[in-house]
KOLMI-603277 format. One record per residue (C-alpha): x, y, z. Coordinates in steps of 0.25 Angstrom, whole numbers, plus 5000, padded with zeros to 4 digits. Last residue first. Layout:
XYZ...
This chain:
484149995007483449915018484549945028484650095025483050105026483150045040484250145044483450265040482250205047483050195060483550335058482150395056481650325068482750385077482450525071480950505074481250475089479850475096479350365087480350275094479550265106480050295120480150145123480850125109481850235112482150175126482350045120483350105110484150165121484250035129484749955116485750065113486350055127486349905126487049905113488050015118488449925130488449795121489549855112489949715106488949745095489849865091489249995086489850075074489550015061488449915065487549885054486049915058485049805060484249725051484849595054486249605047486849655060487049515065487949485054488549375063489549475070490449535059490349685063490149655078491649635082492549515078493149475091492149525101490849485093491449355089491749325103490349355107489849265096490749155101490249165115488749155110489149045101489748955112490648845106491848905111493348885111493648845097492748965092493449065101494849025095494249065081493749195086495049235094495949215081496949095081496849085066497748975060498049025047498148925035497449025026496149025033495648975046495148835050494148815061493648665064492348645071492048505077490948415081490748295091489548215086488148215091487648315082487548475081489048495083489248555069488448675063488748755075490248775071489748855059488948945068490148955078490949005066489949105062489849165076491349165077491449245064492049175051493249205043494149155054493649015051494249005037493748865036492748805046492648655048491348615056491448465060490348375066489248375055488348265058487348345066487148435053486148545059485748645048486348775045486848905050488348935047488248835034488148965025489548995030490248925019490148775017490948645015490048525020490848395023490248255024489148275014487848195012487648185027486148235027486648365034487548385023486548355012485548455020486648565020486948545005485448545002485248675010486348745002485748694989484348754992485048884996485848894984487348884985488149014985488149015001488948895003488848735005489748624999489748475002490848375004490648225003491748135008492848045002493548164995493748235009494948315004494448324990493048374994493648455004494448544994493248564985492348604997493448695002493548764988492048784988491948835003493048935002494248945012494949075012496449065010496649175000495549274998495349284983494049194985493749044985492249014986491248994996492049065007492149055022492248895023491548805032491748655032490648565039490948415041490148295043490248175052490148025049491447975056492147985043491748125042492348155055493648085052493748165038493548295046494648265056495648225044495248365038495648435051496948355051497248415038496848555043497748545055498948625049498048745046497648755061496148715065495448805075494548695082493148685087492448575095490948585093490248585106489148485106487748515110487448405121486648505130486048625122486948745121486648865129486549015125485149005119484749145119483349205119483249355114482049445112482149515099482149665094483449685101484149575093485549645091485749695105485149575113485949485104487249565107486949555122486749405120488049375112487549315098487349175095486949155080485949045079484849135080483349105082482249205080480849175087479749255082478249255088477349265077476649395074475149375074474349395061473549265065473649215051475149205053476249235043476049385041476749415055477949335051478149425039478449535049479549455056480149435042480149585040480849605053481949505049482249375056483749395061484849315054485349175057483949105056482949025064481649105065480549055074479149105071478049085081476549115081476049075067474549065067473949015054475349025046475549075032476649045022476349105008476949235011478349185013478949185028479049035028480049055017480949095029481248945031480448845037479848775049478348785052477848745066476348715069475748675056474248655053474048795056473248825043474348915037475448805040474548695034474448785021475948805020476148655022475148625010475848725001477248665005476948525002476848425013477648325021476648245028476948115020478348125024477948135038477148005036478447935032479147995044478047945053477148045060477748155069477148205082477248305077476948325062477948375052477648455040478648475028478848585017480148605010480748694999480348835003480248795017479148735026479348635037478148605045477948565060476648515066476748505081476048385088477148385099477748245097478948295089479248445092480848425092480848335080480048425072480848545077482148485072481648435058480948575055482148645060483148565051482148585039482148735042483748735043483748665029482748765023483648885028483449005037482448945046481048995050480248925061478748945061477748925072476248905072475248915084474348805090474948845104475648705104476348755091476848875098477448805110478048705099478648825092479248885105479948755109480448735095481148865095481848825108482248695101482748765089483648855097484448745103485848795105486448725093487148855087487048965098485749025101484849145099483349145100482849275096481449325100480349405094479149355101477849415096477049495107475849405111476749335122476749185124477849185113478849255121478649165133478949035125480149105118480749145132480449005137481148945125482349035127482548995142482348845139483348855128484348935136484248835148484548725138483548625134483748475137483948385126483148275119481848365120480648305125480648375138480748505131479648475121478648425132478948555141478548635128477348555125476748565140477148715142476348765130476748915132475649005125475949065112475449205111475249245097475949375093475649525091476549625085476949755092478149675097478749675083478749825082479449845095480449745092480749805078480949945085481749875096482649825085482749955078483050025091484149925094484849945081484750095081485350095095486550005091486850085079486750225086487550175098488750145089488650285082488650355096489750275102490550285089490450435088490850455103492050365101492450435088492350565095493250525106494250485096494450635092494150725080493250615074492750635059491950515055491450455069491450595075490550655064489550545064489550545080489350695080488150695071487550575079487650655092488550605103488050485113488050495128487150375129486050445137486250575129486250515115485050425119484250545125484550625112483950525103484850465092484350505078485450615076485150675063486350685055486850825050487350815036488250905028489650915035489550765038489350735023490650805020491450735031490850595026491350625012492750665016492950555026492450455016493450495006494650485016494150355021494250305006493150254996493750214983493750064986493050045000493250105014492750085028493150215035494350275041494050395050495150495052495550545066496350675065497650745068497950845057498950835045498550685043499450565038499150415036500350325037500950255025501950175033502450235046503850185049504650125061506050085058506850095045506549965039505049985043504249945055502849995054502050105062500650115057500050245052499550385055500350505052499950645058500650755051501650875054502350945043503850965043504150895030502850895021501850785019501050815007502050834995502850725001501650635002501450634986502450514986501350424992501750284987502050225001502150315013503250295024503250355037504550365046504550405060505150505069505250525084504550585097504250725093503650685080504350645067503850585053504850545042504050525029504550435018503650425006503850294998503650294983503450164976504050084965504249964973505749944969505950084966505550144979505350294978505550374990504750504994505250595006504650655019505550705031505250755045503750755044503150795057502350695066501050655072501050505072499850425072499950275075499650135070500550045077501249925070502649965075502550065087502550215088502950275101504150355096503250415085502250475094500850435093499750525089498250495090497550595081497850545068496850425070496450355057495050305061494350175060493150115053492550245050490950255050490150255037488950305045489050445039489250385025488050285027487150405030487650485018487150365010487650245003488850205011488950055012490450055009490149994995489150114994490350204996490950154983489650184975489550324981490950354977490550324962489250404963489950524969490250554984490950684989489650744994488650644997487550624986488150484982488050434996486550444995485850545005484850465013485550495026485050635027485250695040485150845041
């Protein structure tokens, strides 16, 4: 019987102290224990003859002990145990450090399996501190912590496996069509395989499970969303054509396609749930503005939510400029600011008079005297009500949660669910986006607007640092500004890692005639926004920052992005940093430095110097680093991937297809599957 609610402290062999240590590994229940998968295996089943052993190779030798003896080294005060191992091809010496008891365990004439790395010693080839087993086996090696060894984990997992029977939630028809083994077998094989084929079968089943449950969860959310009703917003052709002609630039084909997809969606009475994904500077705001103008011309309201006040202000200014002369009333409402612009605009002096207090603006929004409201997530607070909110645009790095979507339904007097457009500045390969965002429709801006400058990117060797500083000075004297990014806020015990606070003090001395600012995560939100605002207003020449600047305001005057410890960041993150410059008319640069005086020729950093295409770099990041560290994508209410790979597009597609079949037949027909989804949901909220 399956019972994953058993606390880990109730598992045989686990007391209160061990339970605390296991909790550090994320193991809080018997379920967690079963799903604490090996990170690798010590393989005593694949034998190499001694004569074929090579230096640096990790091998297993099946050999007989010819001699064994202990030796005391007085200089280092340690015991060395020398073992001579022989097989039919040759002999090899093994050395064990400080394990004199081995002479009582390993007997001359006995046959053992020895696993280790071949080193070159003074007397030729040697196995240093090899593992040994009496029988051929494949032993799992787990993620460990202090006091928790793989040996201990093997013991308690084995005991638990004998006790429980895991209910297989995957329908028989899926197992049959995808040639998957039963869940009980998969769990047994992943922990205690007899053959490599069993590991392969277990991984195949467990990886499919992860991807299938993700797809099922998203399709379920999508199905629930589509039960809602939305306002049908008709296409106002005259206004949209006028806006497109009025733009000082020509829309890219990707912008035209995406805008048309959105305009078609919002004409339907089923609420849109679309993700507009684009690279840094690909023109997402213009596409959103087209949709909001169309909504306003139908006498309905729109809202655009930004992650910070300073970004909300930026959107407010940009959208106000874009929609000048369209008779649209645009408001800014954050916890600290309230503003109202009329379009066509009156004089700036008159606009100053029109700036109103927050309570009055809230009243105007409720009475439908505002067409577009720009703000932060504080717009979701209870006191904010709209008369007929029809479109919500969300600009944020992370996904807009299910609970926040539900809040939108309460915002409008009409009780209709607003159409939802999410915008993401993190470029993700299209196939991966379709897999990760299965509950959303997808529009991709995969072209850059004409005139958008490419940022010249260089990997700078240590000997050219001084020249780089001279280059920065030259840029500043020409009236430009500089970003400097560091991996840490403060100095740590890790030698050579650049810290923002230390670099700030250093650069203040090097560039003593210029003003240097500091920005990091420990600074209060209001102070952070003030620093960014001051930098934008040219009060600083150089801004030293940690990764908090990754998604920030446009600073058209900033022309250099200097990144310290560049190898510590993922490609996608480096590309986001680089996107902070090259937003004005001046030629811009990105300088990559590595830690500790090392010149890093890694594929990742080389890729940065060769490409400005965020989608290409995201694909490279996925290939090089693997899915585990990719953007933190899996934070968005999905499962953590322990076995599946985000590069396994074939399995993703299969899982997606099977999930669609289940939803078509009706999830209610599969109570065990519903039970597993509920259990996983509970685990995430614990």
